[in-house]
C-alpha positions in Angstrom: -47.0 -30.3 63.6 -43.9 -29.8 65.5 -44.5 -27.0 68.1 -41.1 -25.8 67.4 -42.0 -25.2 63.8 -44.0 -22.5 62.0 -47.2 -24.2 61.2 -50.2 -23.0 58.9 -53.4 -23.6 61.0 -56.7 -23.3 58.9 -59.8 -23.5 61.3 -63.3 -22.9 60.3 -65.7 -21.0 63.0 -62.6 -19.4 64.6 -64.9 -16.2 65.8 -65.9 -18.1 68.7 -66.3 -21.2 70.7 -63.8 -24.0 70.0 -62.5 -22.5 67.3 -61.6 -18.6 69.0 -59.9 -20.8 71.7 -57.6 -22.6 69.5 -56.9 -19.6 67.6 -55.5 -17.6 70.2 -53.7 -20.7 71.6 -52.1 -21.5 68.4 -51.3 -17.9 68.0 -49.6 -17.5 71.4 -47.5 -20.7 70.3 -46.2 -19.0 67.1 -48.0 -20.7 64.5 -49.9 -19.1 61.5 -53.6 -18.9 61.5 -56.2 -18.4 58.9 -59.8 -18.2 60.2 -63.1 -18.6 58.6 -65.6 -16.5 60.0 -69.0 -15.2 58.5 -68.4 -11.3 58.7 -66.1 -8.3 58.1 -66.2 -7.7 61.4 -65.5 -11.1 62.9 -63.0 -10.9 60.2 -61.4 -7.8 61.5 -61.3 -9.1 65.3 -59.6 -11.9 64.3 -57.0 -10.2 62.7 -56.3 -8.3 65.6 -55.3 -11.0 67.6 -52.0 -10.8 65.9 -50.2 -8.5 64.0 -48.7 -10.7 61.5 -50.0 -14.4 61.7 -53.8 -14.3 62.0 -55.9 -14.0 58.6 -59.5 -13.7 58.6 -61.4 -15.4 55.5 -65.1 -14.5 55.0 -66.1 -17.8 54.1 -70.0 -19.6 54.9 -68.9 -23.3 54.8 -72.2 -23.8 53.1 -71.4 -21.9 50.2 -69.3 -25.2 48.6 -68.4 -23.3 45.1 -66.8 -20.7 47.0 -64.6 -23.0 49.2 -61.9 -23.9 46.9 -61.0 -20.5 45.7 -61.0 -18.9 48.9 -58.3 -21.6 50.0 -56.2 -20.9 46.8 -56.2 -17.7 47.3 -54.9 -17.7 51.1 -52.9 -20.2 50.5 -51.0 -18.2 47.8 -50.6 -15.4 50.2 -49.8 -17.4 53.5 -48.4 -20.7 52.4 -49.8 -24.6 52.5 -52.2 -25.5 55.1 -50.5 -28.0 57.6 -53.7 -28.9 59.7 -57.3 -27.8 59.2 -59.6 -28.1 62.0 -63.4 -28.6 60.7 -64.9 -26.6 63.9 -68.1 -24.7 62.3 -71.3 -26.2 63.0 -74.2 -25.4 64.9 -76.4 -27.4 67.1 -80.6 -28.0 66.4 -82.9 -28.7 68.6 -86.3 -30.5 68.9 -87.8 -33.7 68.1 -87.8 -35.5 64.7 -91.9 -35.2 63.9 -91.6 -31.5 65.2 -89.0 -30.5 63.1 -88.7 -29.9 59.2 -86.5 -32.2 56.7 -85.4 -28.2 55.5 -84.1 -28.0 59.0 -82.2 -31.4 58.5 -80.7 -29.9 55.1 -79.8 -27.3 56.9 -78.0 -28.8 59.9 -76.5 -31.4 57.6 -75.1 -28.8 54.9 -73.1 -26.7 57.6 -71.7 -30.1 60.2 -70.9 -32.5 57.5 -71.3 -31.1 53.9 -69.5 -28.1 54.5 -66.6 -30.0 56.7 -66.1 -32.4 53.6 -66.0 -29.7 51.4 -63.2 -27.9 53.6 -61.3 -31.3 53.5 -61.8 -31.9 49.7 -59.8 -28.3 49.4 -56.9 -29.1 51.6 -56.6 -32.8 50.7 -54.7 -32.3 47.1 -52.0 -30.5 48.6 -51.4 -32.7 51.6 -51.7 -35.7 49.3 -48.7 -34.2 47.1 -46.8 -33.3 50.0 -47.2 -36.3 52.0 -48.1 -34.4 55.3 -51.3 -33.2 56.7 -53.6 -33.3 59.8 -57.2 -33.0 59.6 -59.1 -32.5 62.5 -62.9 -32.8 62.5 -64.7 -31.5 65.7 -67.7 -33.7 66.1 -69.8 -34.5 69.7 -70.5 -37.0 72.1 -73.7 -36.7 70.5 -71.9 -38.3 67.4 -71.7 -41.6 69.6 -74.8 -41.5 71.8 -78.4 -40.9 70.3 -79.9 -38.1 72.4 -83.6 -37.3 72.6 -84.6 -33.9 71.3 -81.1 -33.5 69.3 -81.6 -36.0 66.4 -80.6 -33.9 63.7 -77.6 -32.7 65.6 -76.4 -36.1 66.6 -77.4 -37.5 63.1 -74.3 -35.2 61.2 -72.4 -35.6 63.9 -72.6 -39.5 63.3 -72.1 -39.0 59.9 -69.1 -36.9 60.4 -67.3 -39.8 62.7 -68.0 -42.5 60.3 -66.4 -39.9 57.1 -63.2 -39.1 59.5 -63.0 -42.9 60.2 -62.9 -44.2 56.5 -61.2 -40.8 55.5 -58.2 -41.7 58.2 -57.9 -45.5 56.4 -57.8 -43.7 53.1 -55.2 -41.0 53.6 -52.9 -42.4 56.6 -50.8 -44.3 54.0 -50.1 -41.1 52.3 -48.7 -39.5 55.6 -51.8 -37.6 56.3 -53.4 -37.8 60.1 -57.1 -37.3 60.6 -58.6 -37.2 64.2 -62.2 -36.5 65.1 -62.4 -34.9 68.5 -65.7 -35.3 70.5 -66.1 -32.8 73.0 -68.8 -33.2 75.7 -70.7 -30.1 77.3 -68.2 -27.1 77.2 -68.7 -23.2 78.4 -69.6 -22.3 74.2 -72.1 -20.9 72.9 -73.6 -24.2 71.5 -76.8 -24.1 73.8 -77.3 -20.7 73.8 -77.4 -18.0 70.7 -75.8 -21.0 68.3 -78.7 -22.9 68.7 -81.8 -23.3 66.4 -84.9 -24.4 68.0 -87.6 -25.6 66.4 -91.1 -24.5 67.2 -92.7 -27.0 70.1 -96.2 -28.4 68.7 -96.7 -31.7 70.0 -97.9 -32.0 73.7 -97.3 -35.4 73.9 -93.4 -35.1 73.8 -93.6 -32.8 77.0 -92.8 -35.6 79.2 -89.9 -36.7 77.7 -88.4 -33.6 75.9 -89.4 -31.0 78.3 -87.0 -31.4 81.2 -83.9 -32.3 78.7 -84.6 -28.5 77.1 -85.0 -26.7 80.4 -81.9 -28.5 82.1 -79.9 -27.7 78.7 -81.1 -23.8 78.6 -80.3 -23.6 82.6 -76.9 -24.9 81.8 -75.7 -23.2 79.0 -72.8 -20.9 80.6 -72.0 -22.9 83.1 -71.0 -26.2 81.6 -67.9 -28.0 83.0 -65.7 -28.0 80.1 -63.2 -25.0 79.6 -62.8 -24.4 76.0 -59.0 -23.3 76.5 -58.1 -26.3 77.9 -59.6 -28.2 75.3 -57.6 -25.9 72.8 -54.5 -26.9 74.7 -55.0 -30.3 74.1 -55.6 -29.7 70.3 -52.5 -28.1 70.0 -50.5 -31.3 71.8 -52.9 -33.6 69.4 -51.8 -31.8 66.2 -48.1 -31.8 67.4 -48.1 -35.8 68.1 -46.7 -38.0 65.6 -49.2 -40.9 66.2 -52.4 -39.2 67.4 -55.3 -40.8 67.8 -58.4 -41.4 65.0 -60.9 -40.8 67.8 -60.8 -38.5 71.0 -63.4 -37.7 73.5 -62.8 -34.4 75.4 -64.5 -34.0 79.1 -65.7 -35.8 81.6 -69.6 -36.1 80.4 -68.1 -37.5 77.0 -65.8 -40.2 78.5 -68.9 -41.5 80.8 -71.4 -41.2 78.7 -69.5 -42.9 75.6 -68.3 -45.6 77.2 -71.6 -46.5 78.9 -73.4 -46.2 75.5 -70.6 -48.8 74.3 -71.2 -51.0 77.1 -74.8 -51.2 76.5 -73.9 -51.8 72.8 -71.8 -54.6 73.5 -74.4 -56.1 75.9 -77.3 -56.1 73.3 -75.2 -57.5 70.2 -73.8 -60.3 73.0 -77.3 -61.2 73.9 -78.6 -61.0 70.3 -75.4 -63.2 69.0 -77.1 -66.3 67.8 -79.8 -64.3 66.3 -77.2 -62.0 64.1 -75.0 -65.5 63.0 -78.2 -67.0 61.6 -78.2 -65.0 58.6 -75.7 -66.4 56.5 -75.9 -69.0 54.1 
């Protein structure tokens, strides 16, 4: 995306957090924003951000059958999508044993399947035009398994893997793909947007209790600034050679690099065993 040209960004979950910050930054830079939201009130609030270039679409990304018609309708009004930002998602907190399978399904429906459905809706046009950029907002939890948020980690690990494979599929067709993994930012992720399973098993208190309390205490005081993240995202989609993977935040960089180092050490320590299994 050339910052000096009018580009159309489709941002899911544009009413709050990263989505809202990016919508505001893109509009301020002269781009057109289509934002998916969950209510008419949120749609009207988004459209008030700019008289001409802000468009809200009431859409639940887990209503897979509704996605393609909704995108078709808005493209007919606004024009083809240059950049898709899959931002819609939520966090789930709870140990695996205490969390139901239904909660896992809901988590993946939003964080993974909804994102893929959005990708599939915009890809035909991008492929025909041999241009476009798909940005999937994942998390540092898509690189590091963290206790008490296993379902969330699993969903973000899945989206990271899908993003990397997709980048190799569509790169030769002129389409860019980037997974952006933020650390702790001052959004509603750990507050209003967090779904928490009922705590029922005391054995997990020493393991997860301190983590849960620390996360709740930190909510609203995280180090990451969503406005700065939005500025980075705008630079990213304006780059001719963006990375396939990008971390955002000091905590994300430190935690992920520590995990990669530990993983490398483990693999090397078990190299002989690993190499012993071929014919």
